[in-house]
C-alpha positions in Angstrom: 105.9 51.6 44.5 106.4 53.5 41.3 103.9 55.9 39.9 103.6 53.8 36.8 102.7 50.7 38.9 100.1 52.7 40.7 98.6 54.3 37.5 98.4 50.8 36.0 96.0 49.7 38.7 93.5 52.6 38.0 90.9 53.2 35.4 90.2 56.3 33.1 93.7 57.7 33.8 94.5 61.0 32.2 97.5 63.3 32.5 101.2 63.4 32.1 104.5 64.5 33.7 103.7 63.1 37.1 100.2 64.7 37.5 97.1 62.5 36.7 93.4 62.1 37.3 91.6 58.7 37.5 88.5 57.0 38.7 88.9 56.5 42.4 88.9 52.8 43.3 87.6 53.3 46.8 84.1 54.2 45.7 81.8 53.7 42.6 83.3 56.4 40.5 82.0 57.0 37.0 84.0 60.1 36.4 87.6 60.7 37.5 87.7 62.2 40.9 91.1 61.0 42.1 94.1 63.3 41.6 97.5 61.7 41.6 100.8 63.6 41.7 104.4 62.6 42.1 106.7 65.1 43.9 110.3 65.7 43.0 111.4 63.8 46.2 109.5 60.6 45.0 106.4 60.9 47.3 103.1 60.2 45.7 100.1 62.3 46.7 96.5 61.1 46.3 93.4 63.3 46.7 89.9 62.0 46.1 87.5 64.9 45.6 84.6 62.8 46.7 86.0 62.4 50.1 87.7 59.0 50.2 90.7 58.8 52.5 94.3 57.9 51.3 94.0 54.8 53.4 90.8 53.7 51.7 92.3 54.4 48.2 95.5 52.4 49.1 93.3 49.5 50.4 91.2 49.5 47.3 94.3 49.3 45.1 96.0 46.7 47.2 99.0 48.7 48.5 100.3 49.8 51.8 100.2 53.5 52.7 104.0 53.4 53.1 104.5 52.5 49.4 103.6 56.1 48.5 106.8 57.3 50.2 110.4 56.7 48.9 112.8 54.7 51.1 114.0 56.8 54.1 117.6 57.1 52.9 116.5 58.7 49.6 113.9 60.9 51.2 116.3 62.4 53.8 118.7 63.4 51.1 116.2 65.2 48.9 113.8 66.6 51.5 114.4 70.2 52.6 115.5 70.9 56.1 112.9 71.9 58.7 112.6 75.6 59.1 112.9 76.9 62.6 109.7 78.8 63.7 111.5 81.9 64.9 113.3 84.6 63.0 116.8 85.6 64.1 115.6 89.2 64.6 113.0 88.0 67.0 115.5 86.1 69.0 117.9 89.1 69.1 115.1 91.4 70.3 114.2 89.0 73.1 117.9 88.7 74.1 118.2 92.5 74.1 115.1 92.9 76.3 116.3 90.3 78.8 119.8 91.9 78.8 118.2 95.2 79.7 116.3 93.6 82.6 119.5 92.0 83.8 121.3 95.4 83.4 118.7 97.2 85.5 119.0 94.6 88.3 122.8 94.8 88.1 122.7 98.6 88.3 120.5 98.3 91.4 122.9 95.9 93.1 125.9 98.1 92.1 124.2 101.1 93.8 123.8 99.1 97.0 120.0 98.3 96.7 118.8 94.8 97.4 116.6 93.0 94.9 113.0 92.3 96.0 111.6 88.7 95.7 109.7 90.0 92.6 113.0 91.2 91.1 114.7 87.9 92.0 111.9 85.9 90.4 112.1 88.2 87.3 115.9 87.5 87.1 115.1 83.8 87.0 112.8 84.3 84.1 115.4 86.3 82.3 118.0 83.6 82.8 115.5 80.9 81.6 114.6 82.9 78.4 118.3 83.6 77.7 119.2 79.9 78.1 116.3 78.9 75.9 117.5 81.1 73.1 121.0 79.8 73.4 119.7 76.3 73.3 117.5 77.1 70.3 120.4 78.5 68.4 122.6 75.5 69.2 119.9 73.0 67.8 
């Protein structure tokens, strides 16, 4: 659905350049309480400041919720990539710490000391964390 088509179904519309207000069709609205905005990627945002849900607004206008979003092909080309939740410096610090743990264990083994079960369990944790970082980087 185009923004113009949606705006044409509303009353007391005011605004321009992709940002409008109008009376909300989902409740008995005497003064505009519905904000409408079109984003650069084609998505249409609706916000009723009286508390109506987007689903209620779409139902009152006679459209499906999915019509507020551009077709998937266009959206994927325009949308920004998902940011990863970790900074590279945090991952490097984690790797450095786990490398130190492995180095201490390797030094003990090189000096002829056996690792305790606690040390062996900690080596498994280090291995798991290192592999998680490598997997995270490869995604």
